[in-house]
C-alpha positions in Angstrom: -14.6 -50.1 3.2 -12.6 -46.8 3.7 -14.2 -45.3 0.9 -17.7 -46.1 2.1 -16.9 -44.9 5.9 -15.8 -41.4 4.2 -18.7 -41.1 2.4 -20.6 -41.8 5.9 -18.2 -39.1 7.9 -18.9 -36.6 5.1 -22.3 -37.0 5.2 -22.3 -37.2 8.8 -20.7 -33.4 8.4 -22.9 -32.3 5.8 -26.0 -32.9 8.0 -24.2 -31.0 11.0 -23.7 -27.9 8.8 -27.1 -27.9 7.6 -28.7 -28.2 10.4 -26.5 -25.5 11.9 -26.8 -23.0 8.8 -30.8 -23.6 9.3 -30.6 -23.1 13.4 -29.5 -19.7 11.7 -31.7 -19.1 9.3 -34.6 -19.6 11.5 -34.7 -16.7 13.7 -36.9 -14.0 13.0 -37.2 -10.2 14.4 -40.3 -8.3 15.3 -40.7 -4.8 14.7 -43.2 -2.1 15.5 -41.7 1.0 14.3 -43.3 4.4 15.9 -44.1 7.2 14.2 -43.5 11.0 13.9 -45.3 13.8 15.9 -46.2 17.2 14.5 -42.5 18.3 15.2 -40.9 15.8 13.6 -39.8 14.0 16.2 -40.2 10.0 17.1 -42.5 9.3 19.6 -41.3 7.4 22.7 -41.7 6.3 25.7 -45.8 7.9 26.3 -47.6 4.5 27.5 -51.1 4.8 26.3 -52.1 3.4 23.9 -48.8 2.2 23.0 -49.2 -1.5 23.0 -50.9 -2.4 19.6 -52.0 -5.5 18.5 -49.6 -6.5 16.1 -46.7 -7.5 18.0 -48.2 -10.1 20.4 -50.3 -11.3 16.6 -47.6 -12.1 15.1 -44.9 -13.2 17.5 -48.0 -15.8 18.8 -48.3 -17.4 14.8 -44.5 -17.7 14.5 -43.3 -21.8 14.7 -42.0 -23.1 17.5 -38.7 -24.2 15.7 -38.0 -20.6 14.8 -36.4 -18.2 17.2 -38.1 -15.0 17.4 -37.1 -11.4 18.9 -39.4 -8.2 19.2 -38.4 -4.6 19.3 -41.7 -1.7 19.6 -39.4 1.8 18.9 -41.9 3.4 21.1 -40.2 1.8 23.8 -36.8 0.9 22.8 -34.3 1.2 20.2 -34.3 -0.9 16.8 -31.4 -3.4 16.5 -29.9 -3.4 13.1 -27.5 -5.5 13.9 -30.0 -8.3 14.8 -28.4 -11.4 13.2 -32.5 -12.9 12.2 -32.5 -14.0 8.8 -36.1 -12.3 8.4 -37.2 -9.4 9.4 -41.6 -8.7 10.4 -42.2 -4.9 10.2 -46.1 -3.5 11.0 -46.7 0.2 10.9 -49.2 2.7 11.9 -50.4 3.7 9.1 -50.0 7.4 9.7 -46.0 7.2 9.5 -45.5 4.3 6.7 -42.9 6.4 5.5 -40.9 5.7 8.6 -41.3 2.0 8.4 -40.3 2.5 4.9 -36.6 3.7 5.9 -36.6 1.1 8.5 -37.3 -1.8 6.2 -34.9 -0.5 3.7 -32.3 -0.6 6.2 -32.3 -4.1 6.7 -32.9 -5.1 3.5 -29.5 -3.5 2.4 -27.9 -5.8 5.5 -29.2 -8.9 2.8 -32.5 -9.4 4.9 -35.6 -11.0 4.0 -37.8 -8.4 4.4 -41.7 -9.1 5.0 -44.7 -6.0 6.0 -47.5 -6.9 7.2 -50.2 -5.1 9.0 -52.0 -2.9 6.6 -55.1 -3.1 4.6 -54.7 -0.4 1.9 -53.1 -0.5 -1.5 -51.6 3.0 -1.0 -48.8 1.7 1.7 -48.1 -1.5 -0.5 -47.3 0.7 -3.1 -44.8 2.7 -0.9 -43.2 -0.3 1.3 -42.9 -3.0 -1.9 -40.0 -0.8 -2.7 -38.2 -1.2 0.7 -39.3 -5.2 1.2 -39.3 -8.7 -0.1 -43.3 -9.6 0.7 -46.0 -7.5 1.7 -49.0 -9.7 3.2 -53.1 -8.5 4.2 -54.6 -10.2 7.3 -54.2 -11.9 9.4 -51.8 -15.3 8.8 -51.8 -18.3 11.2 -49.6 -20.6 12.3 -50.2 -22.8 9.1 -49.8 -19.3 7.0 -46.8 -17.7 9.0 -45.1 -21.5 8.4 -45.7 -21.3 4.5 -44.4 -17.7 4.3 -41.5 -18.4 6.6 -40.5 -21.3 4.5 -40.9 -19.5 1.2 -38.3 -17.1 2.7 -35.7 -19.8 3.6 -35.8 -20.9 -0.1 -36.0 -18.0 -1.8 -39.3 -18.2 -2.6 -41.4 -16.1 -1.3 -44.5 -14.2 -3.3 -44.5 -10.3 -3.3 -47.9 -10.5 -2.3 -50.1 -13.1 0.5 -53.5 -12.4 1.2 -54.5 -14.3 4.4 -58.0 -13.3 5.1 -58.4 -13.1 9.0 -57.3 -16.3 10.5 -57.0 -15.0 13.8 -58.3 -18.6 16.2 -55.1 -18.8 17.6 -53.5 -17.3 21.1 -51.4 -14.0 20.4 -48.0 -13.2 22.6 -48.3 -10.8 24.8 -45.2 -11.8 26.5 -43.7 -9.4 23.7 -44.7 -6.4 26.5 -43.5 -8.0 29.6 -41.2 -5.3 31.5 -42.9 -2.7 29.3 -44.4 0.3 31.1 -48.2 -0.1 29.9 -51.2 1.5 30.6 -53.8 -0.9 28.9 -52.8 -3.3 25.9 -55.3 -4.2 22.7 -57.1 -7.2 22.2 -59.1 -8.8 19.3 -63.1 -9.7 19.2 -63.1 -9.4 15.1 -62.4 -8.0 12.2 -63.9 -5.6 10.2 -67.6 -4.0 10.4 -70.9 -4.6 9.2 -71.5 -1.4 7.6 -69.7 0.7 5.3 -68.7 4.2 5.7 -67.0 6.2 2.5 -64.5 7.2 4.6 -63.1 4.8 6.5 -61.0 2.3 5.0 -62.0 -1.6 7.2 -64.9 -1.9 4.9 -62.8 -2.4 1.7 -60.1 -4.5 4.2 -63.0 -6.2 5.0 -64.4 -6.9 1.6 -67.6 -4.3 1.3 -68.8 -4.7 4.8 -68.2 -7.8 6.4 -67.0 -8.8 9.3 -65.7 -11.7 10.7 -66.0 -13.4 14.8 -63.0 -14.7 16.5 -63.5 -17.5 19.0 -64.3 -16.7 22.6 -61.6 -19.2 24.1 -58.8 -17.6 22.2 -60.1 -13.8 23.1 -60.5 -15.3 26.5 -56.8 -16.9 26.7 -55.6 -14.0 25.6 -57.1 -11.5 28.4 -55.8 -14.3 31.0 -51.8 -13.6 29.4 -53.0 -9.6 29.3 -54.1 -10.0 33.1 -50.6 -10.6 34.1 -49.3 -7.2 32.9 -52.7 -5.0 33.0 -56.2 -5.0 34.1 -56.4 -3.1 31.5 -58.0 -3.7 28.0 -59.1 -2.1 25.0 -60.6 -4.2 22.0 -59.5 -2.9 18.7 -62.2 -4.2 16.7 -63.9 -1.5 14.0 -67.1 -1.8 15.6 -66.8 -4.8 18.7 -71.2 -4.7 17.9 -71.1 -6.4 14.7 -72.9 -9.3 16.4 -74.8 -9.0 19.4 -75.3 -12.7 20.2 -71.3 -13.0 20.0 -71.1 -9.5 22.3 -73.5 -11.0 25.4 -71.4 -14.5 24.9 -68.1 -13.1 25.5 -69.6 -10.9 28.0 -71.0 -13.9 29.7 -68.0 -15.9 29.9 -66.0 -12.7 31.2 -68.3 -12.7 34.0 -68.1 -16.5 34.6 -64.2 -16.3 34.7 -64.1 -13.2 36.9 -60.6 -12.1 35.1 -61.6 -8.6 37.1 -60.2 -6.8 33.8 -61.7 -3.5 33.0 -62.2 -2.7 29.3 -63.0 -0.6 26.4 -64.6 -0.9 23.2 -65.4 1.1 20.0 -69.2 0.4 19.1 -72.1 2.6 17.2 -74.4 4.6 18.6 -76.8 2.7 19.0 -76.2 0.6 21.8 -77.7 3.1 23.7 -80.8 1.9 22.7 -80.0 -1.6 24.1 -80.3 -1.7 27.7 -79.9 -5.4 28.2 -76.2 -5.6 26.5 -75.2 -2.2 28.3 -75.5 -3.9 31.8 -74.2 -6.8 30.8 -71.3 -5.2 29.0 -71.2 -3.3 32.9 -71.2 -5.7 34.7 -68.5 -7.8 32.6 -65.8 -4.7 33.1 -66.5 -2.6 30.9 -65.9 1.0 31.6 -65.6 3.5 28.4 -67.7 3.1 24.8 -65.7 4.8 21.5 -68.0 6.2 19.4 -67.4 7.7 15.7 -69.9 11.0 16.1 -67.7 11.8 12.9 -70.3 15.0 12.7 -73.1 16.4 13.7 -74.7 17.7 10.2 -77.1 14.7 8.8 -76.2 15.3 5.4 -73.0 14.6 5.7 -73.8 11.6 7.7 -76.2 10.7 4.5 -73.6 11.9 1.8 -70.3 9.2 3.5 -73.2 6.3 4.0 -73.1 6.5 7.9 -76.2 5.1 8.8 -77.1 6.8 11.8 -80.0 9.7 12.6 -77.7 13.1 14.7 -80.9 13.4 16.2 -80.1 9.9 18.0 -76.9 10.9 19.3 -77.4 12.9 22.2 -80.3 10.9 24.3 -78.3 7.7 23.4 -75.2 9.3 24.9 -76.9 9.9 28.3 -78.5 6.2 28.5 -74.9 4.5 27.6 -73.8 7.2 30.3 -76.6 6.6 32.9 -75.7 2.9 32.4 -72.4 3.5 34.3 -70.3 3.3 31.3 -68.4 6.6 29.5 -68.2 7.8 26.6 -65.3 8.6 24.6 -66.4 10.5 20.7 -64.6 10.6 17.6 -65.3 13.7 15.1 -63.8 15.2 11.9 -64.0 18.2 9.9 -63.4 18.7 6.3 -66.8 17.1 4.6 -68.6 18.7 2.4 -71.3 19.9 4.0 -69.1 21.5 7.3 -69.1 25.1 7.8 -67.5 27.2 10.2 -71.0 26.9 11.8 -69.9 23.1 12.9 -66.9 23.3 15.3 -69.2 25.3 17.2 -72.1 22.5 17.3 -69.2 20.2 18.3 -68.3 22.1 21.0 -72.1 22.6 22.3 -72.3 19.0 21.8 -69.6 17.8 24.0 -70.1 19.8 26.5 -74.2 19.0 27.1 -73.4 15.2 26.5 -70.5 15.3 28.8 -68.7 12.7 26.8 -65.6 12.0 28.8 -62.6 12.8 25.9 -63.9 14.5 22.2 -61.4 12.9 19.6 -61.2 15.5 17.4 -59.3 15.6 13.3 -59.4 17.5 10.1 -60.8 15.0 8.1 -58.0 12.7 6.3 -59.1 10.9 2.5 -57.4 7.5 3.0 -56.5 6.0 -0.8 -58.6 2.9 -1.6 -62.1 4.8 0.0 -64.8 6.7 -1.9 -64.0 9.7 -0.6 -60.7 9.4 -1.8 -62.0 8.2 -5.0 -64.4 11.2 -5.0 -62.3 14.0 -4.0 -59.3 12.9 -6.6 -62.1 12.6 -9.5 -62.6 16.2 -8.0 -59.1 17.0 -8.3 -59.1 18.4 -4.7 -56.4 16.4 -3.7 -53.0 16.9 -2.7 -51.8 13.4 -2.6 -53.2 11.6 -5.0 -51.4 9.0 -5.3 -48.3 7.2 -4.0 -45.7 9.0 -5.8 -47.0 12.6 -5.0 -46.7 11.6 -1.1 -43.8 10.3 -1.2 -42.1 13.9 -2.8 -44.6 16.2 -0.3 -43.3 13.3 2.9 -46.6 14.5 4.5 -46.9 14.3 8.4 -50.0 12.4 8.8 -49.9 13.3 12.2 -52.8 12.4 15.2 -54.2 14.7 15.7 -54.3 16.1 12.2 -54.9 19.6 11.5 -54.0 19.9 8.7 -56.2 19.7 5.4 -54.9 17.5 2.5 -57.7 18.8 0.3 -59.8 21.8 -1.3 -63.2 21.9 1.0 -66.2 22.8 -0.5 -67.8 25.3 1.4 -65.0 27.1 3.6 -61.7 27.6 2.9 -58.7 25.2 3.8 -57.5 28.2 5.8 -61.2 28.9 7.3 -61.0 25.2 8.0 -58.0 24.7 9.6 -58.4 28.0 11.7 -61.8 26.8 13.1 -60.1 23.9 13.7 -57.0 25.4 16.1 -60.2 27.4 17.5 -62.2 24.0 18.7 -59.3 21.7 20.0 -58.2 25.4 22.0 -61.7 25.6 23.7 -61.9 22.1 24.0 -58.6 21.7 25.7 -58.7 24.4 28.3 -58.0 23.3 31.8 -61.5 24.0 32.4 -63.2 21.4 30.3 -60.5 19.0 31.2 -61.0 18.5 34.2 -64.8 18.8 33.8 -64.8 15.8 31.3 -62.3 13.9 33.9 -64.1 13.9 36.5 -67.7 13.8 35.5 -69.3 11.0 37.8 -66.0 10.6 39.6 -64.3 7.0 39.8 -60.9 5.4 39.5 -61.4 5.6 35.8 -61.3 9.8 35.9 -57.5 9.6 36.4 -56.7 7.4 33.7 -59.4 10.0 31.7 -57.2 13.0 33.1 -54.5 11.7 31.9 -55.3 11.4 28.5 -57.3 14.6 28.2 -54.1 16.3 29.2 -52.2 14.6 26.4 -55.3 16.1 24.2 -54.1 19.5 25.9 -50.4 19.0 25.5 -51.6 17.5 21.5 -53.3 21.4 21.0 -50.0 23.2 22.4 -47.7 21.3 20.0 -49.9 21.9 17.3 -50.3 25.9 17.8 -46.8 26.1 18.2 -46.4 24.5 14.5 -49.5 26.1 13.2 -47.9 29.9 14.5 -44.6 29.4 12.6 
């Protein structure tokens, strides 16, 4: 009888100990590292564009029986003394080496380190030595439970591929108490186009896309509304499906959320008067458009299915509807010459776009442009090992050519880029763009344009060293 009581007592103690151990194990720390600017300093504290999607995305998928803490290095220092047993790290692709250093510090402390949020194999090659596992896609609650159970049982796979399982509510409480101007939300993943310089098509199986459930989008927007009324949809193409966009706009109007939002869309939305009017009524005030180049041969060579002749008339129609246009431009395509920079300057002035985003082309590993340049031996960074040795700064904006152009020298490309950046960032152009069609949005656009001016000044100091 005594032996039976002793066995029962020992069993109870063992169960309690296992429970305490299990409770200790079920702590997860989610980290969004920041990135280095051109001067080599970590970027901290600037609020525009400071609220990426991955933190609330991962936090929203964590099971309820796990304790979670989050850190955005943009706002706060990373707690390397965290008692969490599992550490999730996601990172901006322009500074994957900094994320690798963060991961390595936690792995040295015996944590299970899981890295996600990147689609390209290049990042996985660099990060795998500093982490236990790497995943692609968006894990939902079921996927996350599987991965965390694997971590507890020391059965983590080196690689997980989840697809885009994003029909759940993201946890935007991770940004409570933070100074934010706008927050990202997700309406879809992937893009129907197959532009050869872009990583999104390869990440989404060759030009395919997936639409998110509208109830999930609306739920996220209601959470975000408690923090800010300004929203940016992170979708690489918000106009993948016209019917889905119309339904979402109708719900936004019906819900009366009062949010002001922007999204990335193709230029041909300018042909759709009905959609433009509906978007404006639903709160859209900015469209981000990837013009990329004003040379039709360049567009054709990278499989971007647009016509340069449509650019100006379409921009005018969009802005006439009450929606401002932000334009992306890249330089270094195979048919670019020194005249390409003047063409962009004239286009920005004539079209009256709100904000130009200019960069020198960065060949992204895994894209046809990268593979083509590698085959032609025009790349400085053809593989992950060279990338780690050179330790380049894929800064934003990028003013350095990591490849050999075809119709210009590197110096001509970089000098011409810097000259264009200087012209576009003059006080005269900054204020002219921000206050065209003056409204409350003008002050946000002014802040964005002034940051563009600061970026140029930082580039200029480093470029002249």
